[in-house]
ZAMARGU-4260 file (C-alpha; in steps of 0.2 Angstrom, whole numbers, plus 5000, padded with zeros to 4 digits):
<rodrens>
0) 4934/5192/5066 | 4923/5179/5058 | 4910/5172/5069 | 4901/5156/5066 | 4908/5152/5049
5) 4914/5135/5043 | 4924/5132/5028 | 4915/5116/5022 | 4918/5106/5006 | 4904/5098/4997
10) 4901/5088/4981 | 4886/5089/4970 | 4880/5073/4962 | 4873/5071/4945 | 4855/5069/4952
15) 4857/5085/4962 | 4861/5077/4979 | 4873/5088/4989 | 4885/5078/5000 | 4894/5089/5014
20) 4911/5084/5019 | 4916/5084/5038 | 4908/5079/5054 | 4900/5093/5064 | 4901/5082/5080
25) 4920/5084/5080 | 4918/5103/5080 | 4927/5107/5063 | 4944/5109/5072 | 4959/5118/5063
30) 4967/5101/5059 | 4953/5096/5047 | 4950/5102/5029 | 4933/5107/5035 | 4936/5120/5048
35) 4930/5135/5057 | 4936/5151/5048 | 4942/5158/5064 | 4957/5147/5061 | 4961/5155/5044
40) 4972/5170/5041 | 4960/5186/5038 | 4969/5190/5021 | 4967/5172/5015 | 4949/5171/5020
45) 4945/5188/5012 | 4953/5181/4996 | 4943/5165/4996 | 4927/5174/4998 | 4931/5186/4984
50) 4938/5173/4972 | 4929/5157/4974 | 4915/5151/4964 | 4899/5153/4973 | 4886/5139/4974
55) 4870/5139/4984 | 4857/5127/4989 | 4842/5126/5000 | 4841/5117/5017 | 4825/5110/5022
60) 4824/5113/5041 | 4809/5102/5044 | 4810/5087/5032 | 4796/5075/5030 | 4798/5057/5038
65) 4799/5051/5020 | 4814/5062/5016 | 4823/5057/5032 | 4821/5039/5029 | 4827/5041/5011
70) 4842/5050/5018 | 4845/5036/5030 | 4844/5023/5016 | 4857/5033/5006 | 4868/5035/5021
75) 4868/5016/5024 | 4872/5013/5006 | 4888/5024/5008 | 4893/5017/5025 | 4891/4998/5025
80) 4874/4998/5032 | 4878/5011/5046 | 4867/5027/5049 | 4873/5040/5061 | 4856/5047/5062
85) 4849/5030/5068 | 4863/5027/5080 | 4861/5045/5087 | 4843/5041/5091 | 4846/5023/5098
90) 4850/5019/5116 | 4867/5015/5110 | 4869/5033/5104 | 4862/5042/5119 | 4873/5048/5133
95) 4869/5041/5151 | 4863/5053/5163
</rodrens>
């Protein structure tokens, strides 16, 4: 049985920027297009892994402050000035203890 895999759609822009679909905070439920592979039938998952075109990209695990701020700027452009990254780090985004 698959463990820890997520079927996640993404788009590659002309400038090479990759935009991932789906929201990790909702846990990739079976009701969303981006979902954990455990919700898929084994035969269908095996077919997808065999037949789909493959793409790869690097994920920078420790981005510089400049890279983060550039990402925040792009996110705000896409979302009417809202940044989930900034909200998560604000007092409004922190859970009360």
